[in-house]
C-alpha positions in Angstrom: 0.0 0.0 0.0 1.4 3.4 -1.0 2.0 5.9 1.8 2.0 8.9 -0.5 -0.6 11.0 -2.3 -0.3 13.5 -5.0 -1.1 17.2 -4.6 -4.1 17.0 -7.0 -5.6 14.1 -5.0 -4.9 15.5 -1.5 -7.5 17.6 0.3 -9.0 18.0 3.7 -12.0 19.8 2.4 -13.1 17.6 -0.5 -14.8 14.5 0.7 -17.3 13.2 3.2 -21.0 12.3 3.1 -22.3 15.7 2.0 -19.7 16.0 -0.8 -20.7 12.6 -2.2 -24.4 13.5 -1.9 -23.9 16.8 -3.8 -22.0 15.0 -6.5 -24.7 12.4 -6.8 -27.5 14.9 -7.3 -25.4 17.0 -9.7 -24.7 20.1 -7.5 -21.0 19.4 -7.6 -19.7 18.6 -11.1 -16.9 16.1 -11.6 -13.4 17.6 -11.3 -14.9 21.1 -10.8 -15.3 23.1 -7.5 -18.9 24.2 -8.5 -18.8 26.9 -5.8 -21.6 29.1 -7.3 -23.8 26.0 -7.8 -23.3 25.0 -4.1 -24.1 28.5 -2.9 -27.3 28.7 -4.9 -28.3 25.3 -3.8 -28.0 26.0 -0.1 -29.5 29.5 -0.3 -32.5 28.0 -2.1 -32.8 25.3 0.5 -32.2 27.4 3.6 -33.2 31.0 3.1 -35.7 31.3 0.2 -38.3 28.9 1.8 -38.2 31.0 5.0 -38.8 34.2 3.0 -41.7 32.7 1.0 -43.4 31.1 4.1 -43.0 34.3 6.0 -44.7 36.2 3.2 -47.4 33.6 3.0 -48.1 33.9 6.8 -47.8 37.6 6.9 -44.8 37.5 9.1 -42.4 39.3 6.8 -43.0 42.9 7.9 -45.4 45.0 10.0 -46.1 45.5 13.7 -48.2 42.4 14.4 -45.1 40.7 15.9 -42.0 42.1 17.6 -39.5 40.7 15.1 -40.7 40.1 11.6 -38.6 38.1 9.2 -37.0 40.9 7.2 -36.0 42.7 10.3 -34.3 39.7 11.9 -31.0 40.1 10.2 -29.1 37.4 12.1 -30.8 34.7 10.0 -29.9 36.6 6.8 -26.3 36.7 8.0 -26.3 33.0 8.6 -27.8 31.9 5.4 -26.9 34.6 2.9 -23.4 35.4 4.1 -21.9 32.8 6.4 -22.9 29.7 4.5 -21.6 31.1 1.1 -18.4 32.2 2.9 -17.8 28.7 4.3 -18.4 27.2 0.8 -15.9 29.7 -0.8 -13.4 29.1 2.0 -13.1 25.4 1.0 -11.1 26.3 -2.1 -9.1 29.0 -0.3 -8.2 26.7 2.7 -7.4 23.8 0.3 -4.8 25.9 -1.6 -3.3 27.3 1.6 -3.0 23.9 3.2 -1.3 22.5 0.1 1.0 25.5 0.0 2.0 25.0 3.6 2.7 21.3 3.2 4.7 21.9 0.0 6.9 24.4 1.9 8.2 21.6 4.1 9.7 19.9 1.0 10.8 23.1 -0.7 12.7 24.2 2.4 14.4 20.8 2.8 13.0 20.4 6.3 12.4 16.7 5.8 15.1 14.2 6.6 15.1 10.8 4.9 13.3 9.2 7.8 11.0 12.2 8.2 9.8 12.1 4.6 8.0 8.7 5.1 6.3 10.0 8.3 5.3 13.3 6.5 3.8 11.3 3.6 1.9 9.1 6.0 0.5 12.2 7.8 -0.8 13.6 4.5 -2.3 10.3 3.5 -4.1 9.8 6.8 -5.4 13.4 6.7 -6.8 12.9 3.2 -8.5 9.6 4.2 -10.1 11.3 7.2 -11.4 14.0 4.9 -12.8 11.4 2.5 -14.4 9.4 5.3 -18.2 9.6 5.7 -18.0 8.9 9.4 -17.2 12.4 10.4 -20.3 13.8 8.6 -22.5 11.0 10.0 -21.4 11.8 13.6 -22.2 15.5 12.9 -25.6 14.6 11.6 -26.3 12.5 14.7 -25.3 15.4 16.9 -27.7 17.7 15.0 -30.6 15.2 15.2 -30.1 14.9 19.0 -30.0 18.6 19.3 -33.3 18.9 17.4 -34.9 16.3 19.6 -33.9 18.0 22.8 -34.6 21.6 21.7 -37.6 21.2 19.4 -39.5 23.9 21.4 -36.5 26.1 22.2 -37.5 29.7 22.0 -34.8 31.7 23.8 -36.2 35.1 22.8 -39.0 36.5 25.0 -40.6 38.3 22.1 -43.0 37.3 19.3 -41.0 36.5 16.1 -41.5 35.2 12.7 -40.6 31.7 14.0 -42.7 32.0 17.2 -45.6 34.4 16.4 -48.2 33.3 18.9 -48.0 35.3 22.2 -50.4 32.9 23.8 -48.0 30.0 23.1 -44.5 31.3 22.8 -43.2 27.8 21.8 -45.5 27.3 18.9 -43.7 27.4 15.6 -45.0 29.1 12.4 -44.6 27.3 9.1 -41.4 29.3 8.5 -40.3 28.4 12.0 -40.8 24.7 11.4 -38.7 24.9 8.2 -36.1 26.8 10.1 -36.0 24.3 12.9 -35.9 21.2 10.7 -34.1 22.3 7.6 -32.4 25.7 7.6 -30.7 25.7 11.0 -29.6 22.0 10.8 -27.9 22.9 7.4 -26.1 25.9 9.1 -25.1 23.8 12.1 -23.8 21.1 9.8 -21.6 23.6 7.9 -20.2 25.0 11.2 -19.5 21.5 12.7 -18.0 20.2 9.5 -15.3 22.8 9.7 -14.6 21.8 13.2 -14.0 18.3 11.9 -11.7 19.7 9.3 -9.8 21.6 12.0 -9.4 18.4 13.9 -8.0 16.7 10.8 -5.6 19.7 10.3 -4.5 19.6 13.9 -3.9 15.9 13.9 -1.8 16.2 10.7 0.3 19.0 12.2 1.0 16.8 15.3 2.1 13.9 13.1 4.4 16.2 11.0 5.9 17.7 14.1 7.1 14.1 14.9 8.6 13.6 11.4 12.3 14.2 12.4 12.3 17.7 11.0 15.7 19.3 10.0 15.1 22.5 11.8 17.6 25.3 11.1 18.4 27.3 14.4 20.1 30.1 12.4 17.2 30.6 10.0 16.4 34.4 9.7 12.7 33.8 10.4 13.8 33.1 14.0 11.6 30.0 14.1 14.0 27.5 12.8 12.6 27.7 9.3 9.1 26.9 10.4 8.0 30.6 10.5 5.8 30.0 7.4 3.4 28.0 9.6 2.3 31.1 11.4 2.3 33.5 8.5 -1.0 35.3 8.3 -3.6 34.7 7.1 -3.5 31.2 8.7 -5.6 28.4 7.1 -8.6 28.7 9.4 -8.7 32.5 9.6 -11.6 32.6 7.3 -13.5 30.2 9.5 -13.0 32.5 12.5 -14.3 35.4 10.4 -17.4 33.3 9.7 -17.8 32.6 13.4 -17.4 36.3 14.2 -20.1 37.3 11.7 -22.5 34.9 13.4 -21.6 36.0 16.9 -21.8 39.7 15.9 -25.2 39.2 14.3 -26.6 37.6 17.4 -25.2 40.3 19.7 -26.4 43.1 17.5 -29.9 41.6 17.3 -30.1 41.3 21.1 -28.9 44.9 21.5 -31.6 46.2 19.1 -34.5 44.0 20.1 -33.8 43.0 23.7 -32.0 46.1 25.0 -28.9 44.1 25.8 -26.3 45.9 27.8 -23.2 45.3 25.7 -20.7 46.3 28.5 -21.9 43.5 30.6 -20.9 41.1 27.9 -17.3 42.4 27.3 -15.9 39.3 29.1 -17.8 37.1 26.7 -16.6 39.0 23.7 -13.0 38.8 25.0 -13.4 35.1 25.6 -14.7 34.6 22.0 -11.8 36.6 20.6 -9.3 34.4 22.5 -11.1 31.3 21.3 -10.7 32.4 17.7 -7.0 33.1 18.1 -6.6 29.6 19.7 -8.4 28.0 16.7 -5.5 29.2 14.5 -2.6 28.6 17.0 -3.4 25.3 18.7 -2.6 23.1 15.7 0.9 24.6 15.8 1.6 23.9 19.5 3.2 20.5 18.8 6.1 22.3 17.0 7.0 24.1 20.2 8.9 21.1 21.6 10.6 20.6 18.3 11.8 24.2 18.2 12.8 24.2 21.8 14.9 21.1 21.3 16.6 22.6 18.2 17.3 25.9 19.9 18.9 24.3 22.9 21.0 22.0 20.6 21.9 25.0 18.5 23.1 26.9 21.5 25.3 24.1 22.6 26.7 23.4 19.1 27.5 27.0 18.3 28.8 27.6 21.8 31.3 24.8 21.2 32.1 26.2 17.7 32.8 29.7 19.0 35.0 28.3 21.8 37.1 26.4 19.2 37.2 29.5 16.9 38.2 31.9 19.7 40.9 29.5 21.1 42.4 29.2 17.6 42.2 33.1 17.3 43.9 33.5 20.7 46.6 30.9 19.8 47.3 32.6 16.5 47.3 36.2 17.6 48.1 36.2 21.3 50.0 33.1 22.3 52.1 33.1 19.2 53.4 36.6 19.9 52.1 38.1 16.5 51.4 41.7 17.2 52.3 43.5 13.9 49.6 46.0 13.3 49.6 45.6 9.5 49.3 41.9 9.7 46.2 41.8 12.0 44.5 44.7 10.2 44.8 42.8 6.9 43.6 39.5 8.3 40.0 38.3 8.0 40.3 36.5 11.4 38.8 39.4 13.4 35.9 39.7 11.0 35.2 36.0 11.2 35.1 36.2 15.0 32.4 38.9 14.7 30.5 36.9 12.2 30.4 33.8 14.2 29.4 35.8 17.3 26.4 37.2 15.3 25.4 33.7 14.3 25.4 32.6 17.9 23.3 35.6 18.9 20.8 34.6 16.2 20.5 31.1 17.6 19.9 32.5 21.1 17.1 34.8 19.7 15.4 31.8 18.0 11.8 31.7 19.1 10.3 28.4 20.4 7.0 29.3 18.7 6.2 28.9 14.9 3.9 32.0 15.3 4.3 35.5 16.6 2.3 38.6 17.6 1.6 39.3 13.9 -0.2 36.0 13.6 -2.4 36.7 16.6 -3.2 40.3 15.6 -4.2 39.2 12.1 -6.8 36.9 13.6 -8.0 39.5 16.1 -8.5 42.0 13.3 -10.7 39.6 11.3 -12.7 38.7 14.5 -13.1 42.2 15.8 -14.0 43.9 12.5 -17.6 42.6 12.5 -17.9 43.4 16.2 -17.2 47.1 15.5 -20.7 47.4 14.0 -22.1 46.0 17.2 -20.1 48.4 19.4 -21.4 51.2 17.0 -25.0 50.5 18.2 -24.1 51.7 21.7 -21.1 54.0 21.1 -21.3 56.6 18.3 -18.8 55.7 15.5 -16.8 59.0 16.0 -16.4 58.3 19.7 -15.5 54.7 19.0 -12.8 55.8 16.5 -11.4 58.3 19.1 -11.2 55.6 21.7 -9.3 53.3 19.3 -6.9 56.1 18.2 -6.4 56.9 21.9 -4.6 53.5 22.3 -2.0 54.5 19.8 -1.6 58.3 20.2 
């Protein structure tokens, strides 16, 4: 059995039960990404029926209910923005993952023994992506969630989904479609990306154990692994999608339920930290690799400097050579400075394959949608003044 897979065949986003189903019914065409077809399919299945049923029941606008359909923008964000974004991100993430994996080989980071382990990590990741079991477990989780929350109305207002004030748990027709079709589709999309994140994390852990030829003197100060943390990181677009959903829900509650946003600052901070961790946690296994390489590099270059300086001392001090012209014309002094600079570079080597820039890139993506939420409570001009106050 071959333990390698070509770039054209490898993918952690192409496969699974849903992928096979969409190919069977013709939504995904053979050997084509069919992104627009997928977006139209899921919009027609998730959002359009809600709009039509709300129009049919008179729940689309007006003052008969507190939150009519076309004012409840959180649903529009989920089905018209986030789902298409997650579909588009499949192609983007697939390219970024392949680019990252190819860099290990281009940078000669793989030893002879490590190449086999690296190929095995790729093969196992591809097979997990192709497996239907991940999707089936997700479907089971969603079905159980529907079973336990079939009457779950968490908003104490009449809405297009729960329009009857006498029975706040009675669904409208649009609410029934949302509960049994639209929201399960959305939940599946979100959970499927969590499964892909698990595949990515597992593959990174396996690669970190592949006897990597880390270079302590590499100018990226991460042993040649700095490309792993180069923004945007593979799952940055997923954290943006999560932020859009989170921001939509927060904004809706501020507008319709008079939510005090300041009381939820800890929750917002926790959400931002979680999004940063989504991007950084898969790289944690490389910390031990870099720590080991840094320590070994310090010992190796310390010994090399000792040999060099002893030879320098023997040549220019112990031998009695002191002619000014001779030492000024010799490259020995320059080589001493050069080797000292190399040693300092090894000491400055970071044990992390990511840096502050990696974290800030994620935070910018996460916090950008939340600016609109803050703008509901704080005037935009005042908000910009507060932001500028941190820097000036």
